[in-house]
LOFI-483197 format. One record per residue (C-alpha): x, y, z; residue in three letters. Coordinates in nm, 2 decimals, decimal comma. Each point is the difference from the previous one (the first is absolute). Layout:
<rs>
+--------+--------+--------+--------+
|      x |      y |      z | residu |
+--------+--------+--------+--------+
|      X |      Y |      Z |    ALA |
...
+--------+--------+--------+--------+
</rs>
This chain:
<rs>
+--------+--------+--------+--------+
|      x |      y |      z | residu |
+--------+--------+--------+--------+
|  11,29 |  11,82 |   4,91 |    MET |
|  -0,20 |   0,08 |   0,31 |    LEU |
|   0,05 |  -0,35 |   0,13 |    VAL |
|   0,38 |   0,04 |  -0,04 |    PHE |
|  -0,01 |   0,32 |   0,19 |    LEU |
|  -0,21 |  -0,15 |   0,28 |    LEU |
|   0,24 |  -0,30 |   0,05 |    ILE |
|   0,31 |   0,22 |  -0,03 |    LEU |
|  -0,15 |   0,23 |   0,27 |    ASN |
|  -0,04 |  -0,30 |   0,23 |    ILE |
|   0,36 |  -0,12 |  -0,07 |    LEU |
|   0,16 |   0,34 |   0,04 |    TYR |
|  -0,19 |   0,08 |   0,32 |    SER |
|   0,10 |  -0,33 |   0,16 |    THR |
|   0,36 |   0,02 |   0,14 |    ARG |
|  -0,04 |  -0,28 |   0,24 |    SER |
|  -0,27 |  -0,25 |   0,12 |    ALA |
|  -0,06 |  -0,27 |   0,25 |    VAL |
|  -0,30 |  -0,23 |  -0,05 |    CYS |
|  -0,14 |  -0,33 |   0,09 |    GLN |
|  -0,05 |  -0,22 |  -0,30 |    PHE |
|  -0,19 |  -0,30 |  -0,11 |    THR |
|   0,15 |  -0,19 |  -0,29 |    GLU |
|  -0,20 |  -0,24 |  -0,21 |    ARG |
|   0,19 |  -0,23 |  -0,24 |    VAL |
|  -0,15 |  -0,25 |  -0,24 |    LYS |
|   0,19 |  -0,33 |   0,01 |    VAL |
|  -0,12 |  -0,30 |  -0,21 |    GLN |
|  -0,37 |   0,11 |   0,04 |    GLY |
|   0,03 |   0,08 |   0,37 |    ASP |
|   0,02 |   0,34 |   0,16 |    ILE |
|   0,26 |   0,04 |   0,27 |    LEU |
|  -0,06 |   0,29 |   0,24 |    LYS |
|   0,28 |   0,16 |   0,21 |    GLU |
|   0,03 |   0,31 |   0,21 |    HIS |
|   0,28 |   0,23 |   0,11 |    GLY |
|   0,14 |   0,35 |   0,00 |    TYR |
|   0,10 |   0,21 |  -0,30 |    PHE |
|   0,26 |   0,28 |   0,03 |    TYR |
|   0,09 |   0,25 |  -0,28 |    PHE |
|   0,24 |   0,28 |   0,00 |    LYS |
|   0,08 |   0,18 |  -0,33 |    ARG |
|   0,36 |  -0,02 |  -0,08 |    GLY |
|   0,06 |  -0,27 |   0,25 |    GLU |
|  -0,21 |  -0,30 |  -0,09 |    GLY |
|  -0,30 |  -0,22 |   0,07 |    ILE |
|  -0,03 |  -0,27 |   0,27 |    ARG |
|  -0,26 |  -0,27 |   0,06 |    TRP |
|   0,00 |  -0,17 |   0,34 |    ASP |
|  -0,23 |  -0,31 |  -0,02 |    TYR |
|  -0,14 |  -0,08 |   0,35 |    THR |
|  -0,24 |  -0,29 |  -0,09 |    SER |
|   0,08 |  -0,33 |  -0,17 |    GLY |
|   0,37 |  -0,03 |  -0,06 |    GLU |
|   0,16 |   0,30 |   0,16 |    LYS |
|   0,24 |   0,18 |  -0,24 |    ARG |
|   0,12 |   0,34 |  -0,10 |    ILE |
|   0,04 |   0,14 |  -0,35 |    PHE |
|   0,21 |   0,31 |  -0,05 |    VAL |
|   0,01 |   0,18 |  -0,34 |    LEU |
|   0,29 |   0,24 |  -0,02 |    THR |
|   0,28 |   0,10 |  -0,24 |    GLY |
|  -0,15 |  -0,20 |  -0,29 |    GLY |
|   0,00 |  -0,33 |   0,20 |    LYS |
|  -0,27 |  -0,19 |   0,19 |    LEU |
|   0,12 |  -0,18 |   0,31 |    TRP |
|  -0,21 |  -0,28 |   0,14 |    GLU |
|   0,08 |  -0,10 |   0,36 |    TYR |
|  -0,13 |  -0,30 |   0,19 |    HIS |
|   0,08 |   0,05 |   0,37 |    PRO |
|  -0,12 |  -0,35 |   0,12 |    ARG |
|   0,22 |  -0,18 |  -0,25 |    GLU |
|   0,27 |   0,26 |   0,02 |    ARG |
|   0,06 |   0,05 |  -0,37 |    PHE |
|  -0,04 |   0,27 |  -0,26 |    TYR |
|  -0,03 |   0,03 |  -0,38 |    ARG |
|   0,04 |   0,30 |  -0,22 |    ASN |
|  -0,13 |   0,08 |  -0,35 |    TYR |
|   0,06 |   0,26 |  -0,26 |    GLU |
|  -0,31 |   0,22 |  -0,06 |    VAL |
|  -0,10 |   0,10 |  -0,34 |    ARG |
|  -0,17 |   0,33 |  -0,07 |    LYS |
|  -0,34 |  -0,01 |   0,14 |    SER |
|  -0,27 |   0,20 |   0,18 |    PHE |
|   0,20 |  -0,01 |   0,32 |    TRP |
|   0,27 |   0,21 |  -0,15 |    GLU |
|  -0,27 |   0,27 |  -0,07 |    VAL |
|  -0,06 |   0,01 |   0,38 |    LEU |
|   0,37 |   0,08 |   0,05 |    GLN |
|   0,00 |   0,27 |  -0,27 |    ASP |
|  -0,34 |   0,11 |  -0,13 |    PRO |
|   0,18 |   0,19 |  -0,28 |    ALA |
|   0,05 |  -0,35 |  -0,16 |    LYS |
|  -0,37 |  -0,04 |  -0,04 |    TRP |
|   0,00 |   0,13 |  -0,36 |    LYS |
|   0,29 |  -0,23 |  -0,09 |    GLU |
|  -0,16 |  -0,32 |   0,13 |    LEU |
|  -0,37 |   0,05 |  -0,05 |    VAL |
|  -0,17 |  -0,05 |  -0,34 |    LYS |
|  -0,35 |   0,09 |   0,10 |    GLU |
|  -0,24 |   0,03 |   0,29 |    VAL |
|  -0,38 |  -0,06 |  -0,02 |    GLU |
|  -0,28 |  -0,01 |   0,25 |    GLY |
|  -0,23 |   0,20 |   0,22 |    LYS |
|  -0,17 |   0,00 |   0,34 |    ASN |
|   0,32 |  -0,08 |   0,18 |    GLY |
|   0,10 |  -0,31 |  -0,20 |    LYS |
|   0,27 |   0,04 |  -0,26 |    PHE |
|   0,19 |  -0,24 |  -0,23 |    ILE |
|   0,36 |   0,11 |  -0,05 |    VAL |
|   0,16 |  -0,15 |  -0,31 |    LYS |
|   0,38 |   0,01 |  -0,01 |    THR |
|   0,21 |   0,02 |  -0,31 |    LYS |
|   0,14 |  -0,35 |   0,09 |    GLU |
|  -0,35 |  -0,15 |  -0,03 |    GLY |
|  -0,08 |  -0,02 |   0,37 |    GLU |
|  -0,35 |   0,09 |   0,12 |    GLU |
|  -0,06 |   0,13 |   0,35 |    ILE |
|  -0,33 |   0,07 |   0,16 |    LEU |
|   0,00 |   0,29 |   0,25 |    MET |
|  -0,29 |   0,08 |   0,23 |    GLU |
|   0,01 |   0,35 |   0,15 |    ILE |
|  -0,21 |   0,14 |   0,28 |    LYS |
|   0,03 |   0,35 |   0,14 |    ARG |
|   0,30 |   0,07 |  -0,21 |    ASN |
|   0,20 |  -0,30 |   0,14 |    ARG |
|   0,08 |  -0,34 |  -0,16 |    ILE |
|  -0,20 |  -0,27 |   0,18 |    LYS |
|   0,06 |  -0,30 |  -0,23 |    ARG |
|   0,25 |  -0,10 |  -0,26 |    ILE |
|  -0,05 |  -0,32 |  -0,20 |    SER |
|   0,25 |  -0,17 |  -0,23 |    PHE |
|  -0,05 |  -0,32 |  -0,20 |    GLU |
|  -0,08 |  -0,24 |   0,28 |    ASP |
|   0,08 |   0,22 |   0,30 |    THR |
|  -0,19 |   0,28 |   0,17 |    SER |
|   0,09 |   0,22 |   0,30 |    PHE |
|  -0,26 |   0,18 |   0,20 |    GLU |
|   0,12 |   0,28 |   0,23 |    PHE |
|  -0,17 |   0,10 |   0,33 |    THR |
|   0,08 |   0,21 |   0,31 |    HIS |
|   0,25 |   0,21 |  -0,19 |    CYS |
|   0,20 |   0,29 |   0,13 |    ARG |
|   0,16 |   0,22 |  -0,26 |    TYR |
|   0,30 |   0,24 |  -0,02 |    ASN |
|   0,14 |  -0,10 |   0,34 |    ILE |
|   0,37 |  -0,03 |   0,09 |    PRO |
|   0,13 |  -0,35 |  -0,07 |    LEU |
|   0,36 |  -0,11 |   0,08 |    PRO |
|   0,22 |  -0,08 |  -0,30 |    SER |
|   0,10 |  -0,32 |   0,18 |    SER |
|  -0,34 |  -0,15 |  -0,08 |    LEU |
|   0,11 |  -0,03 |  -0,36 |    PHE |
|   0,35 |  -0,14 |   0,05 |    LYS |
|   0,04 |  -0,37 |  -0,03 |    PRO |
|   0,20 |  -0,02 |   0,33 |    THR |
|  -0,11 |  -0,36 |   0,05 |    PHE |
|   0,26 |  -0,11 |  -0,26 |    LEU |
|   0,28 |  -0,02 |   0,24 |    SER |
|  -0,19 |  -0,24 |   0,24 |    ARG |
|  -0,13 |  -0,26 |  -0,25 |    VAL |
|   0,10 |  -0,21 |  -0,29 |    ARG |
|  -0,09 |   0,06 |  -0,36 |    LYS |
|  -0,21 |  -0,26 |  -0,17 |    LYS |
+--------+--------+--------+--------+
</rs>
């Protein structure tokens, strides 16, 4: 129960965030590493701007994930199932989605009711790393609870490019 309270405190106290991120993805035995900027604003959405490798933008808002490729000038969109990211938008959903949390010393495994396992590493009351099956995000140089424009989370690029 104490772990639930710790993580809920972190989620409730974070209304917005801007961080640099490093993403590591396992693909056929290799590890791909990319960098970019992560934006979060509760009630608005989540955005990842990839600045290394293939430049692209992902916007998670309104139950959809938008993937935009500026160089090729196309986008895709996906429906999003209930997941940990919904908890970031509404921490009250934590108890609906999470089956159990275990761990100590800043490393916790969150098990969702849908069977997903998420590793969370926390330092100084902030989430520093989130790892899913074959993907992990490490967050650095973060600024919290700062004003962010709502336009960051709107897929305005749709009118300028084709759907793939």
